[in-house]
N, C-alpha and C positions, 0 to 999 in steps of 0.2 A: 373433209378437213384433215390436214396433215398434223398429227400430234407428235411432238418431240418425244423420242424414246426415253430421254432423261426424265421426262415427267412421268411416264408409265413405269419406269424402273425405280423411281424415287432416289435417283443417284445423288441428289444433293444431301441426302441423309445417311448414305451408306457407310460413312466413316465414324458415325456416332456409336456410342456404347450399344451393345446388342439389345439390352432391355429397353433402352430409350427408343431405338429404331423400331422395335416391335410395337411400342405404344403409338409412335407416329404413323406407322404403317396402318394400324387400325383406324386412324382418322381418315385416311385416304382410300382404304381398300374398296369400299362400296363405289366410290366415284370412279376409280380406275377400272373397276369391272364394267361399269356402264359405258365408259368411253369406247370400248371395243365393239359395241353393237347398236348404239343409238345414232340418230341422224345428226347432221352438223349443227343444227339449232340446239339440240339437247346436249351435244358435246360442249358447246359454249357455256351452257348453263352449268355443266359439271365443272368446267374450268373456273368459272366464277365462284362456285361453291368452294373449290380448293383454295382460291384466293382468300375467301372469307375465313376459312380455317387457318390459313397462314397469318392473317391479320390478327385474329383472335389469339392465336398462340403467341405471336410476337408481343402483343399487349400484355399477356399473362407473364411471360418471362421478363420482359422489360420492367414491369411493375415489381416483380420480385427483386430485381437488381436495385431499383429505386428504394424499395422498402428496406432491403438489406443495407443500403448505403445510409439510410436514416437511422436504422438500428445500430449500425457501427458507430456513427457519430454520438448517439445517445449513450452507448455502453462505454466508449472511450471517455466521454464527459463524466460518467459515473466513476470510472477508474481514477480520473484526476481529482474528483471531489473526495473520494474515499481516501486517497493518498494524503490529501491536505488535512482531512479530519483525523487520520491516523497520526500524522506528525503533531497536530495540535493536542491530541489525546496524550501522546508520549511526552511532549514538553510540559503539559499540565501535571502529569505524574512526577516528572523530574523536578519541577518547581515545587510541588507539594512536599516531596521528599526533602529537598534542600531547605525549604522554609521550616519544616518540622525540626530538622537537626539544628538549624540556626537558632530557633526559639529555645530549643533544649539547652544549647550552650549559653545563651543569654540568661536563661533562668539560673543556670549554675553560676554564672558570673555574679548575679544578684545575691546568691547565697554565699559564695566563697570569697568574694572580693573584700579586701581589707584596705584601709587607707594608705598603708605603706606598701601596696602591691608592687609599685614600680621598683622600689628598692629591693623588695623580696625577690622579684624576678631577676634582677641583676645579680643578687647574691647567690641565687640558685644555680648560676652558670658553672660553678665549680668550687671545690673546697678552699682553694687559695683565695678566690674572690670573696668567699664567705668570711674567712678569717680577717681579711683586710676590711671587709664591709662592716663587720661588727663594730670596729673602732669608729668608722665613719658614721654608722647608724647611732651609736651611743652619743656621739657629739651632737648629731642632729636632734636627737630626743632631748638632750640637755638644753640646747639652744631654744627649742620650742617649748621648754618648760613643761614637758609631758612626762609624767611618771608612768612609764609603760615599757614593756619589753616585747620583742618579737620572739615568737616560738619558732626556733630554727629546726625543730624536730621533723616538721613536715616538708622540709625543702628537699627536692630531688634535682636532677640535672636538667629539668625543663622549666620554662617559664609557664605561668598559668595558661596563657593563650595556647601555647604549643601543647600543653597537657590536655586541655579541653578538646582541641582539634583531634589529637591523637586518640582520645577515648571515644569521641563521637563520630569521627569521620575517617576511621581506619580504612585504608585503601581497599582491602579485601571486602570489607563490609559495603563500601560504596559500589564496588564492581558487582557484588551479588545483588544489590538493590537495582542497579542498572539492568542487569540480566532479567530480573523479575519484571521490570517495567517493559522490556522488549517482548517478553512472553505475553504480557497483558495486551500490548499493542498488536501483536500478531493475532491474538484471539479476537480483539476488537475488529480487525480487518475482516476476518472470516464471518463474524456475526453481522457486520454491516453489509457485506456482500450478500449474505443469505437474505437479509431483510430487503435490500434494494432489488435483488433478482425477483423476489416474490411480488413486489410492487410492480415491477416492469412487466412481468409475465401477465399479471392481472390487467394491466393497461392494454396489452396486446389482445388479451382475451375479450375485453369489452369492445375493442374495435373490430374484431373478427372472431366470432364464436366458433367458426369452423376450424380455428387453429387448434382446438382441443382434440379433434379427431386426428389431425396431423401429429400432435404431440403423442397421442396414444399409439399411433402407427409407428412412430420413431422410437428409438431406444432411449427415451428420456424418462427418468423417474419423476412422477408428479403425484401430488395428493390434493384432494379438494375437500374443504370443510363444509359444514352444513349451510353456511352462508354463501357458498359458491366461490370462496376465495381459493385460488390455486397456489400451491407451493411446489416449486421445482427443487428437487433435492439432489445431492450428490456431486454438484459441480465443484464447490470449493474443496471438499474432501478429496475428490478425484484429482484435482490440480495439485494439492498438497502431497498426495500419495505418489503421483507421477514424477514430479520434479524434486521431491524431497525438501520442499520449502521449510524453512525454519529449523531444519535439523541442526544447523550450525549454532543455534543459541547455546547448546550444551557445551560446545568447545570454545565458545566466545569468551567465557569467563576468564580462562587462562590468558587469552590474547589481550583482553582488556586490561588485566592485571599487569601485564608486561609493558603496556604503553601508558598506563596511568601513573602520573608522577608522584614522588614521595611527598609526604605532608610538608616537609621543609620548603618545598617550592611555593606552597600557598602561604605559609606563615611568614615567608620572606617579604611579603608585601606589607606586613604590619610593622609598626615602630614598637620596639620592645618596651622601652622605658616610658612610664606614665608619670606625670607630675604628681607630687604628694601634697601640693598646696591646697587642693580642693578635692575631696573624696568623690563627690558626684561627677565633677568634671573629669576626673581620672577614670571613673567607671564608664562614663559615656564615651570617652575616648577609646576604651577597650572594646566597647560594643560597636563603635564605628569601624574598628579594625576587623572585627568579626564579619561585619557586613561586606567590607572590602574583600576579605578572604573568600566569602561565599560567592561574590560576583566573579572571582577568578575561577572558582570551581565550576560555575555555570558556563563561563566562556570555554573552559577546557572540555567540558562534556559536550557542548555544542560542536566544538572542533572534532571530537571523536566521532560524533554522529554524522557530521557533514563531510568530513575530509578523510578520516582514517579508513584505509582499505583493509579488509580482513579476508584471509584465505577461507575461513569458515563460512563466509557469505559470498562465495564464488568470486572473490577479489573485488567485491563492491563495498561501498560505505553503507552504514546502517540506513541512511536516508535513501540512497539509490536502491538498496535491497528491497525496501518496502514498495518502491515504485515498480521493481521487477515482479514482486508478488502480485500487485494489483494488475499489472499488464497481463500476467499469466492467467489469472482468473478471468479477466475480461476476454481474452482470446478464447478460452475454453467455453465461456458463456456464449460468445458470438458463434462458435462452432455449433453449439446446441440450438441456437436460434436458426441457424442455416438449415438444420435438419427439420425444423418445423415446416419449411417451404419445399425442400427437395432433398433427395439423397445423394445427389452428385455435387461436384465442386463448381466454383465460379467459372473456371476455365471451360468446363464442359457446357455450362449454361451459355456462355458466349459462342461456343461452337454450334449449339442448337439454334441460337438466334441467327447466326450467319447462314445456317442450312435452310431455315425457313425463308430468309431473304433471297437466297439463291433460287429456291424452288419458285418463289413468287415472281422473280425476274424471268424465269423460263415460261411461266404462265402468261405474263404480260407480253413476252416476245411472241408466243403462239397466238394469243388473242389479237395482237396488233398486226400480224401478218395475214390474218384472214378477214 
């Protein structure tokens, strides 16, 4: 029987990595040795044995690619889910902060509001206005047959609404709170990934217990508790350390402060003068104005998160940066999963598959010609 030298020399595998070639060579060594001194019938048996080796190896590597494809889809879905959860977490924190400040201001309105607040606010705009306003106010008091006088000592150059916003929503204070929320959101992302990775690894373990041996053989840090739960460690911290993720939060305060508008922008949405004809109606009007102002705050913060680009965040918006963080962790985790299956890369796996297919084609050609 005429055996093709390419079969005897394993030429289909010669361009593979040396370590991989030696592993494959061990698969065929005994069969190739026999081909040189057995009869034609036994040679055919050896060629069929090699074909079985090729088929089994192809199934193994193809299954790896299929499994990795599934794992990749699972992990990228995790990345999308965690990104959405992080944004929800962040917005909940921002809404809680704004709600707390809004309620604080409304409580102060309930304490400090007086029935003549509208006139007082107008008078507080300047000394000239105050002097003219006293005459108008006294006439109003006289017409209303109210024996009372306004204490002008507490007037400054701001209306009550502006004063309360200035005291409770100082731009630097707002920015510092935003920075704190971003820090909390970043930590939320890391904790969520650690939790999800642990669950994912345990799912893989339950489906293939041999994966533990491959994990131990790989350079992957893992721990197992008494209940058999597996914890994979070091992935998120490695990503953070490698890419310097979230290092920009510390310099973002200054950048945010520069783009955050002054208080006047927000108080401009409110009508300064409130009617004095009805105290409760005037007070409620002022509360409505506060609500409008906080709606504007929220709109602007959303804009800063979604649209504003920051050098401290690699030229990304806050929203996109959290997506970048999630994708970086997902890619690092996928790389760790790949190491559970083999030590080479996907491109090399495809080369191995092509090599087995080429060798099997040589076997079929040899068997078909005899």
